C-alpha positions as CSV (number, residue, x, y, z in Angstrom):
1,M,0.0,0.0,0.0
2,K,3.0,2.3,0.7
3,N,3.9,2.4,-3.0
4,T,0.4,3.3,-4.2
5,Q,-1.1,5.3,-1.4
6,K,0.9,8.4,-2.3
7,Y,-1.1,8.6,-5.5
8,M,-4.5,8.2,-3.7
9,P,-6.8,11.2,-3.7
10,K,-7.5,12.7,-0.3
11,R,-11.2,12.9,-1.1
12,I,-13.8,11.4,-3.4
13,I,-16.8,13.7,-3.5
14,L,-20.1,12.4,-4.9
15,V,-22.5,15.2,-6.0
16,R,-26.1,14.8,-7.1
17,H,-27.2,17.2,-9.9
18,G,-29.2,20.3,-9.2
19,E,-33.0,20.4,-9.4
20,S,-34.0,19.5,-13.0
21,E,-37.1,20.4,-15.0
22,G,-38.1,16.8,-14.5
23,N,-37.8,17.1,-10.7
24,Q,-40.0,20.3,-11.0
25,D,-42.6,18.7,-13.2
26,E,-42.5,15.0,-14.1
27,E,-44.8,15.5,-17.1
28,V,-41.8,16.8,-19.0
29,L,-40.6,13.1,-19.2
30,E,-43.6,12.4,-21.5
31,Y,-42.1,14.4,-24.4
32,V,-38.4,15.1,-23.5
33,P,-35.9,12.2,-23.4
34,N,-34.6,11.7,-19.8
35,Y,-31.0,12.4,-20.7
36,K,-31.9,15.7,-22.3
37,I,-33.7,17.1,-19.2
38,K,-32.1,20.4,-18.2
39,L,-31.7,22.1,-14.9
40,S,-34.4,24.4,-13.6
41,S,-33.4,28.0,-12.6
42,K,-33.4,26.8,-9.0
43,G,-31.1,23.9,-10.0
44,I,-28.6,26.3,-11.6
45,E,-28.5,28.3,-8.4
46,Q,-28.0,25.1,-6.3
47,A,-25.1,24.0,-8.5
48,Q,-23.4,27.4,-8.2
49,N,-23.8,27.3,-4.4
50,V,-22.5,23.8,-4.0
51,G,-19.5,24.7,-6.3
52,S,-18.5,27.4,-3.8
53,K,-18.8,24.9,-0.9
54,I,-16.7,22.2,-2.6
55,K,-14.1,24.8,-3.7
56,K,-13.7,25.9,-0.1
57,L,-13.4,22.3,1.1
58,V,-10.8,21.1,-1.5
59,S,-8.7,24.3,-1.4
60,E,-7.8,24.1,2.3
61,N,-4.2,23.4,1.5
62,E,-2.1,25.3,-1.0
63,N,-1.2,22.4,-3.4
64,W,-4.6,21.1,-4.3
65,K,-5.9,19.6,-7.5
66,V,-9.3,18.3,-8.7
67,S,-10.3,15.8,-11.4
68,F,-14.0,15.5,-12.5
69,Y,-16.2,12.7,-13.7
70,V,-19.7,13.4,-14.9
71,S,-22.7,11.4,-16.1
72,P,-23.6,12.1,-19.8
73,S,-27.0,13.6,-18.9
74,Q,-27.7,17.2,-19.7
75,R,-28.6,18.1,-16.1
76,T,-25.4,16.6,-14.7
77,K,-23.2,18.3,-17.2
78,Q,-24.9,21.6,-16.5
79,T,-24.4,21.0,-12.8
80,L,-20.7,20.4,-13.4
81,E,-20.4,23.6,-15.5
82,R,-21.9,25.7,-12.7
83,I,-19.8,23.9,-10.1
84,I,-16.6,24.8,-12.0
85,G,-17.7,28.2,-13.2
86,E,-14.8,30.6,-12.5
87,K,-14.1,29.0,-9.1
88,F,-11.6,26.3,-10.2
89,P,-8.5,27.7,-11.9
90,E,-7.4,25.8,-15.0
91,D,-4.1,24.9,-13.4
92,N,-5.9,23.1,-10.5
93,V,-8.0,20.9,-12.8
94,I,-6.1,17.9,-14.0
95,G,-8.9,15.9,-15.5
96,L,-12.5,16.0,-16.7
97,K,-14.2,12.9,-18.1
98,E,-17.7,12.1,-19.2
99,E,-18.5,8.6,-17.9
100,C,-21.5,6.6,-19.3
101,K,-21.4,4.2,-16.4
102,L,-22.5,7.0,-14.1
103,R,-25.8,7.6,-15.9
104,E,-29.2,7.5,-14.3
105,Q,-31.3,4.3,-14.0
106,H,-33.0,3.7,-17.3
107,F,-36.8,4.0,-16.9
108,G,-37.6,3.3,-20.6
109,N,-38.0,5.9,-23.2
110,F,-40.7,8.6,-23.1
111,Q,-42.5,8.0,-19.8
112,E,-46.2,8.6,-19.1
113,L,-46.7,10.2,-15.7
114,E,-49.3,7.8,-14.4
115,K,-47.3,4.8,-15.6
116,R,-44.2,6.1,-13.9
117,K,-46.0,6.6,-10.6
118,K,-47.4,3.1,-10.8
119,I,-43.9,1.7,-11.4
120,K,-42.6,3.5,-8.4
121,R,-45.4,2.2,-6.2
122,T,-44.7,-1.3,-7.4
123,R,-41.0,-0.9,-6.9
124,N,-41.5,0.1,-3.3
125,R,-43.6,-3.0,-2.6
126,Y,-41.2,-5.4,-4.5
127,G,-37.9,-3.9,-3.2
128,K,-35.9,-1.1,-4.8
129,F,-32.8,-3.2,-5.5
130,F,-34.2,-6.1,-7.5
131,Y,-37.3,-4.5,-9.1
132,R,-36.7,-4.2,-12.9
133,V,-38.5,-1.3,-14.6
134,P,-40.4,-2.5,-17.6
135,D,-38.3,-1.7,-20.7
136,G,-35.7,-0.4,-18.3
137,E,-33.2,-1.3,-15.6
138,S,-33.2,-2.6,-12.0
139,S,-31.1,-1.0,-9.3
140,A,-29.1,-4.3,-9.6
141,D,-28.3,-3.5,-13.2
142,V,-27.1,0.0,-12.2
143,Y,-25.0,-1.6,-9.4
144,D,-23.2,-3.8,-11.9
145,R,-22.1,-0.9,-14.1
146,V,-21.2,1.3,-11.1
147,S,-19.1,-1.6,-9.8
148,S,-17.3,-1.7,-13.1
149,F,-16.7,2.0,-12.9
150,I,-15.2,1.7,-9.4
151,E,-12.9,-1.1,-10.5
152,N,-11.6,1.0,-13.3
153,L,-11.3,4.0,-10.9
154,W,-9.2,1.9,-8.5
155,R,-6.9,0.9,-11.3
156,E,-6.5,4.5,-12.4
157,M,-5.7,5.6,-8.8
158,E,-3.3,2.7,-8.1
159,T,-1.3,3.1,-11.3
160,N,-1.6,6.9,-11.3
161,R,-3.2,7.1,-14.7
162,I,-4.9,10.2,-13.2
163,N,-1.4,11.8,-13.4
164,N,-1.4,13.0,-9.8
165,D,1.7,14.6,-8.5
166,P,2.3,12.9,-5.0
167,S,3.1,16.4,-3.6
168,D,-0.4,17.6,-4.5
169,E,-3.6,17.0,-2.6
170,L,-6.0,15.4,-5.1
171,N,-9.8,15.5,-5.0
172,L,-12.0,13.4,-7.3
173,I,-15.4,15.0,-7.9
174,I,-18.1,12.8,-9.4
175,V,-21.4,14.4,-10.6
176,S,-24.1,11.9,-11.0
177,H,-27.7,10.9,-9.9
178,G,-29.3,10.0,-6.6
179,L,-29.7,6.3,-7.1
180,T,-26.3,6.0,-8.8
181,I,-24.6,7.7,-5.8
182,L,-26.3,5.3,-3.4
183,L,-25.2,2.3,-5.4
184,F,-21.6,3.7,-5.6
185,L,-21.6,3.9,-1.8
186,M,-23.1,0.4,-1.5
187,K,-20.4,-1.1,-3.7
188,W,-17.6,0.9,-2.1
189,F,-18.5,0.0,1.5
190,D,-19.8,-3.5,0.8
191,W,-23.3,-2.7,2.1
192,T,-25.9,-5.4,1.9
193,V,-29.2,-5.2,-0.1
194,E,-31.1,-4.8,3.1
195,Q,-28.9,-1.9,4.2
196,F,-29.3,-0.3,0.7
197,E,-33.1,-0.5,1.0
198,D,-33.0,1.7,4.1
199,L,-31.0,4.5,2.5
200,K,-32.5,7.9,1.8
201,N,-32.1,9.4,-1.7
202,P,-29.8,12.4,-1.8
203,Q,-31.5,15.8,-2.3
204,N,-30.5,17.9,-5.3
205,C,-26.9,19.1,-5.1
206,D,-26.3,17.1,-1.9
207,Y,-22.8,15.8,-1.8
208,K,-21.1,13.0,0.1
209,V,-17.4,13.2,1.0
210,L,-15.4,10.0,1.2
211,Q,-12.1,11.1,2.8
212,L,-8.9,9.0,3.1
213,G,-8.4,7.8,6.7
214,C,-5.3,7.0,8.7
215,N,-5.1,3.3,7.6
216,G,-5.6,3.9,3.8
217,E,-9.4,3.5,3.8
218,Y,-12.0,6.0,2.8
219,S,-14.8,7.0,5.2
220,L,-17.8,9.3,5.4
221,A,-17.2,9.9,9.1
222,L,-14.2,12.2,8.6
223,H,-16.1,15.0,6.9
224,H,-19.7,14.3,7.9
225,K,-21.2,14.4,11.3
226,L,-22.8,11.2,12.7
227,E,-26.1,12.9,12.8
228,E,-25.9,13.3,9.0
229,L,-25.1,9.6,8.5
230,R,-28.1,8.6,10.6
231,A,-30.3,11.0,8.6
232,W,-29.1,9.3,5.4
233,G,-30.4,5.9,6.7
234,L,-27.1,4.4,7.9
235,S,-27.6,2.0,10.8
236,Q,-25.6,2.0,14.0
237,E,-23.5,-0.9,12.6
238,M,-22.8,1.0,9.4
239,I,-21.8,4.1,11.3
240,Q,-19.4,2.1,13.5
241,D,-17.8,0.8,10.3
242,Q,-17.3,4.3,9.0
243,I,-15.6,5.3,12.3
244,F,-13.5,2.2,12.1
245,R,-12.4,3.1,8.5
246,A,-11.7,6.7,9.4
247,Y,-9.5,6.2,12.5
248,G,-7.6,3.0,11.9
249,T,-7.4,-0.7,12.6
250,E,-9.0,-2.4,15.6
251,K,-5.6,-2.4,17.3
252,N,-5.3,1.3,16.9
253,L,-8.8,1.9,18.3
254,E,-8.1,-0.4,21.2
255,N,-5.0,1.6,22.1
256,T,-6.3,5.1,21.9
257,K,-8.6,7.3,24.0
258,F,-10.6,8.1,20.8
259,M,-13.5,6.0,22.1
260,P,-12.9,4.9,25.6
261,K,-16.3,3.4,25.9
262,F,-17.2,2.1,22.5
263,D,-20.0,-0.1,23.7
264,G,-22.0,2.8,25.1
265,F,-21.0,5.3,22.6
266,F,-24.3,5.3,20.7
267,E,-26.5,5.2,23.8
268,N,-26.4,9.0,23.8
269,Q,-27.0,9.8,20.2
270,E,-27.2,13.6,20.8
271,N,-23.7,13.8,22.2
272,S,-22.0,11.5,19.6
273,D,-20.9,14.3,17.3
274,E,-19.9,16.6,20.2
275,Y,-17.8,13.8,21.6
276,L,-16.0,13.1,18.3
277,E,-15.2,16.8,17.9
278,E,-13.8,17.1,21.5
279,N,-12.0,13.8,21.7
280,G,-11.5,12.4,18.2
281,T,-9.6,14.7,16.0
282,K,-6.9,15.7,18.5
283,Y,-5.7,12.2,18.6
284,F,-5.3,12.1,14.8
285,P,-4.5,15.7,13.8
286,K,-3.0,14.7,10.4
287,S,-4.5,11.3,9.8
288,V,-3.0,10.5,6.4
289,A,0.5,11.8,7.3
290,L,0.4,10.1,10.7
291,F,0.3,6.7,9.1
292,D,2.9,7.4,6.3
293,D,5.4,5.4,8.4
294,Q,3.2,2.5,9.4
295,E,5.9,0.8,11.4
296,K,7.1,3.8,13.4
297,S,5.1,7.0,13.5
298,S,1.7,5.4,14.2
299,D,2.9,3.2,17.0
300,E,4.9,5.9,18.7
301,F,2.0,8.3,18.4
302,L,-0.4,5.9,20.0
303,E,2.2,4.9,22.7
304,E,2.5,8.6,23.7
305,N,-1.1,9.6,23.4
306,G,-3.2,6.5,23.6
307,S,-4.8,4.9,26.6
308,K,-3.2,1.8,28.1
309,T,-6.6,0.4,28.8
310,K,-7.6,-1.9,26.0
311,R,-11.2,-2.3,25.2
312,K,-12.7,-4.6,22.7
313,L,-14.2,-3.0,19.6
314,L,-17.6,-4.4,18.9
315,Y,-17.4,-4.4,15.2
316,S,-19.4,-6.9,13.1
317,N,-19.7,-5.9,9.5
318,Q,-22.6,-8.0,8.0
319,K,-22.2,-10.9,10.5
320,A,-25.9,-10.8,11.4
321,F,-26.6,-11.4,7.7
322,F,-25.1,-14.8,7.9
């Protein structure tokens, strides 16, 4: 991992497109092809606003770069245009690629409104993941092509086909669709179908930040508050997994005061985010740099700052499923 991690982006940011004319009025889908649906005026404003927020996030350090991937739909490309605007200097953008595998779930061709509503009701009864839209795709179909995209993305990152200078802080920004984003997260974090079914669809121009943690894994818990993760539909077990990915191996968590009472951590949900803010980050002030020297720096840091009391981390990813 040492040879490849230096090329890994610090963040992978998943952005849903802004409000579209189809979100505003679904009847548009009866006479305009789905992929040609444009942003509404509200959607344009949303995209401009989220662009400013993302620029602020990725430009925290001086040597920052971004590379963009976008679905081929008109609304996602318009969203990307407004995100970039004049906010991202040309020298900081090292890539921009249209990626067909990131497209929206196919609902057929022109879609009658009442028929579309009936399909959605049936899908909710049958199950969102396996239900196949007549003349269209199931979520399982979208999952397969998103999985292929992720596999290609990993190869590009590990072999540095993104052309990332290791001295720069790279951010990948992926502009896509609500369901596609959920399935990306499902594949990335190995979530089950049952866990997927409980997830909430992102709102227009919502963005999810996967940030590189101290042991070379990406996590939602480094940027987002636990309250947000719960609102998105992540279970307690899924949130525990995100914390685990963010702050290190089981051994590291056992040896640090980061969570001195992990068993009871989620008993007081209101104080969880406050506790992380007060006790979590100061033990890992530079999570990626901290673990650059896996054999020395990490152990020394934990030895000096960690608790001697070892507590068992109750972590069971998908064990209940079996």
